[in-house]
C-alpha positions in Angstrom: 5.5 24.6 17.3 6.5 22.6 14.3 7.2 25.6 11.3 4.3 23.9 8.1 4.6 25.7 4.9 1.8 24.5 3.2 1.5 24.8 -0.3 -0.2 23.2 -3.5 2.1 22.0 -6.4 0.0 21.4 -9.8 0.9 18.4 -11.3 1.3 18.0 -15.3 -2.0 16.2 -15.5 -3.3 19.1 -14.1 -4.3 17.4 -10.6 -3.5 19.0 -6.7 -1.2 17.5 -4.4 -1.1 19.3 -0.9 2.7 19.7 0.1 4.1 20.5 3.7 7.4 22.1 4.1 9.6 23.1 7.2 11.6 25.3 4.4 15.2 26.0 4.6 17.0 25.2 7.2 20.5 26.4 7.5 21.1 27.2 4.3 20.0 25.7 0.9 22.9 22.9 1.0 20.9 21.7 3.8 20.2 17.7 3.6 16.7 17.4 2.6 13.7 14.5 4.3 11.0 13.6 2.3 8.8 12.1 4.6 6.1 9.4 3.6 3.1 9.4 5.8 1.3 6.6 7.0 -2.2 5.6 6.4 -4.5 7.2 7.3 -3.1 11.2 7.4 -3.3 14.4 5.8 0.2 14.9 5.1 1.0 17.4 7.7 4.1 17.3 9.6 4.2 15.6 12.9 6.4 17.6 15.3 8.6 14.5 16.2 9.8 14.1 12.9 10.9 17.6 12.2 12.1 18.1 15.8 14.3 15.0 15.2 15.3 16.4 11.6 15.8 19.9 12.9 18.5 18.8 15.2 20.9 17.9 12.4 19.8 20.8 10.2 17.3 18.7 8.5 14.7 20.3 5.9 11.5 17.8 5.8 9.0 18.1 2.8 6.1 15.9 3.1 2.8 15.4 0.9 -0.5 13.8 0.6 -1.0 11.0 -1.3 -4.2 11.4 -3.7 -7.2 11.9 -1.6 -6.0 12.8 1.8 -5.5 16.3 2.7 -7.1 18.3 0.0 -4.9 15.9 -2.8 -7.0 15.1 -5.6 -8.4 11.5 -5.7 -6.7 9.1 -8.5 -8.9 5.8 -8.3 -6.5 3.0 -9.1 -3.3 4.7 -8.3 -0.4 1.8 -7.8 2.2 2.4 -5.2 4.5 3.2 -8.1 3.0 6.5 -9.0 4.4 8.2 -5.4 7.5 8.6 -7.6 6.2 11.0 -10.1 4.5 12.8 -7.7 7.2 13.1 -5.4 9.8 14.9 -8.4 6.8 16.7 -9.2 7.3 18.4 -5.4 10.7 18.4 -5.5 10.7 20.0 -8.9 8.2 22.8 -7.5 10.1 23.2 -4.0 13.5 23.4 -6.2 15.3 20.5 -4.4 17.8 18.4 -5.5 18.6 15.1 -3.9 17.3 13.9 -0.9 16.7 11.0 1.6 13.4 9.3 2.2 11.8 8.1 5.0 8.2 6.5 5.3 6.1 4.7 7.5 4.2 2.5 8.1 1.6 2.6 4.7 4.0 5.3 3.7 7.0 2.6 3.4 5.9 1.0 0.3 5.7 4.6 -1.3 9.4 6.1 0.3 10.8 2.6 -1.4 9.3 3.3 -4.6 10.7 6.2 -4.9 13.9 4.9 -3.9 13.6 2.4 -6.7 12.4 4.7 -9.6 14.2 7.8 -9.1 18.0 6.5 -9.1 20.6 8.9 -7.9 17.8 11.2 -6.6 17.6 9.4 -3.7 20.6 9.0 -1.6 19.4 6.5 0.7 15.9 5.1 2.4 14.3 4.1 5.3 11.0 2.4 6.5 9.8 2.0 9.5 6.5 -0.3 10.3 6.3 -0.4 6.5 3.8 -3.0 4.2 5.9 -5.8 2.0 4.4 -6.3 -1.4 1.7 -8.4 -0.9 1.6 -12.6 -1.7 -1.6 -13.6 -0.4 0.0 -16.1 1.6 -0.4 -16.4 5.4 3.0 -14.8 6.5 1.7 -11.5 4.9 -1.6 -11.9 7.1 -0.2 -14.0 10.0 -0.1 -11.5 13.4 -2.9 -8.5 11.7 -5.7 -7.7 14.5 -7.9 -6.7 12.0 -6.8 -7.4 8.5 -10.5 -6.5 7.4 -10.2 -3.8 4.9 -6.7 -5.2 3.3 -9.2 -8.4 2.6 -11.6 -6.2 1.4 -9.5 -4.2 -1.1 -8.0 -7.5 -2.3 -11.6 -7.7 -3.9 -11.3 -4.1 -5.5 -11.9 -0.8 -4.9 -15.9 -0.5 -4.9 -15.2 -3.7 -2.3 -12.7 -1.9 -0.2 -15.4 1.6 -0.2 -18.4 -0.9 0.6 -16.2 -2.0 3.7 -15.2 1.3 4.8 -19.5 2.4 5.2 -18.9 0.4 8.4 -15.1 0.4 9.1 -14.5 0.7 12.8 -11.3 0.9 14.6 -10.1 -2.2 16.4 -8.4 -1.0 19.7 -6.3 -4.2 20.2 -4.5 -3.5 16.8 -2.3 -1.3 19.4 -0.3 -2.5 21.6 -0.1 -0.7 25.6 3.2 1.1 24.7 1.2 1.8 21.1 -1.2 3.6 23.2 1.7 5.6 25.5 2.9 6.7 22.8 0.1 8.0 21.7 -0.8 10.0 24.5 2.8 11.6 24.6 5.2 12.2 22.1 3.0 10.7 19.0 0.0 12.2 19.8 -0.2 14.1 17.3 0.1 11.5 14.7 -3.2 10.1 15.9 -5.2 13.5 16.0 -3.5 13.8 12.1 -5.0 10.6 11.3 -8.6 11.6 12.6 -8.5 14.8 10.7 -7.8 12.7 7.8 -10.6 10.2 8.3 -13.1 13.3 9.1 -12.4 14.1 5.3 -13.6 10.7 3.8 -12.5 7.5 2.8 -11.2 7.5 -0.8 -7.4 8.1 0.6 -7.3 5.0 2.4 -9.5 3.1 0.2 -6.9 3.9 -2.4 -3.8 3.0 -0.6 -5.4 -0.4 1.0 -5.9 -1.4 -2.8 -2.2 -0.2 -3.9 -0.5 -2.4 -1.4 -2.5 -5.6 -2.5 -2.2 -4.9 -6.0 1.2 -5.1 -8.1 3.2 -2.3 -7.1 4.3 -1.7 -10.3 8.3 -1.4 -9.0 10.9 -3.9 -8.5 12.2 -3.4 -5.2 15.5 -5.0 -6.4 16.1 -1.9 -8.4 16.5 -0.3 -4.9 20.4 0.1 -5.0 20.6 2.6 -2.2 21.2 2.2 1.2 18.1 1.1 2.7 17.1 0.8 6.7 14.0 -1.2 7.4 12.8 -0.6 11.1 10.4 -3.0 12.4 8.5 -3.7 15.8 8.2 -7.2 17.4 4.7 -6.6 18.7 3.2 -4.6 15.6 -0.2 -6.0 15.2 -1.3 -3.3 12.3 1.7 -4.4 10.1 3.6 -7.6 11.9 6.9 -8.2 11.9 6.8 -11.0 9.0 6.6 -8.0 6.9 9.9 -6.3 8.0 11.6 -9.5 7.4 10.2 -10.0 3.7 11.0 -6.4 2.7 14.9 -7.1 3.7 15.2 -10.3 1.8 14.5 -7.4 -1.4 17.0 -5.1 -0.7 20.3 -5.5 -2.1 22.2 -3.0 0.2 18.7 -3.4 3.3 19.4 -3.9 6.7 16.9 -4.5 9.0 16.4 -3.4 12.9 14.0 -5.5 14.9 12.7 -4.2 18.2 10.6 -6.6 19.9 9.3 -4.9 22.2 7.6 -2.0 19.8 4.2 -2.3 18.6 3.1 0.0 14.9 3.1 3.4 17.1 5.9 2.8 19.8 8.6 1.7 17.2 8.2 5.7 15.9 11.0 5.8 19.0 13.1 4.7 16.4 12.7 8.0 13.9 15.4 10.1 14.8 18.1 7.1 15.3 16.8 6.2 11.3 17.3 10.0 10.6 21.0 9.4 12.0 21.4 6.9 9.8 19.7 7.7 6.6 22.5 10.9 6.9 25.6 8.6 8.0 24.6 6.8 4.4 23.7 9.9 2.1 
């Protein structure tokens, strides 16, 4: 069973952030991993992430971005705003330096933390992460269901209107993705369904943030940075990984040609190993 200590952090501007934490593993000096969840998600800890981290004595902290999992909605938030939220979470937990790992929509937010928090972030990794928006063919190419993001380019109201009739396109996932969701990453699919059941705000604000200026220069990421991407990803296609690496001075790209958007999560234990080697 995954140990998940849930709590709330009240921010300086009186918002609530829902926080999830495995608690101290080993001793207070153990490494801490901040997990940035995908879109949609509740922010709750996922067993495969916790198990991979715990094998190395790593504590895992996650929080629900605004609009998800009980965290206060913040219309118009940008990607960069995650850094200020993470600082307040870490301060509340009395956590200092961390490793940062973001999946899918969590990738931009993980990179923003690395760019803006300096030495507080030792190293960063993204898995199937979104690249900065360019509204050209390579950014969109290969997405099986880009409707939500295209609506988001017209603003929050347009994205909310799209959400009223939005349905999931099964072709977004390749066969290995479905196998992963039926096996080791079953909790990921269940968590996404719980997030969707509470309303569209988190996903809407994520999508608008991705296709708007991020408010952060990825050229400021001075830490070691790992980019992991699946060659068969139909949600955030492989060109996003190639684009991301161009921004990162100390970036390393792992291209996994057989993986889709979910099956690429099999690389999470390896990514955690990499982070630990580069802290």
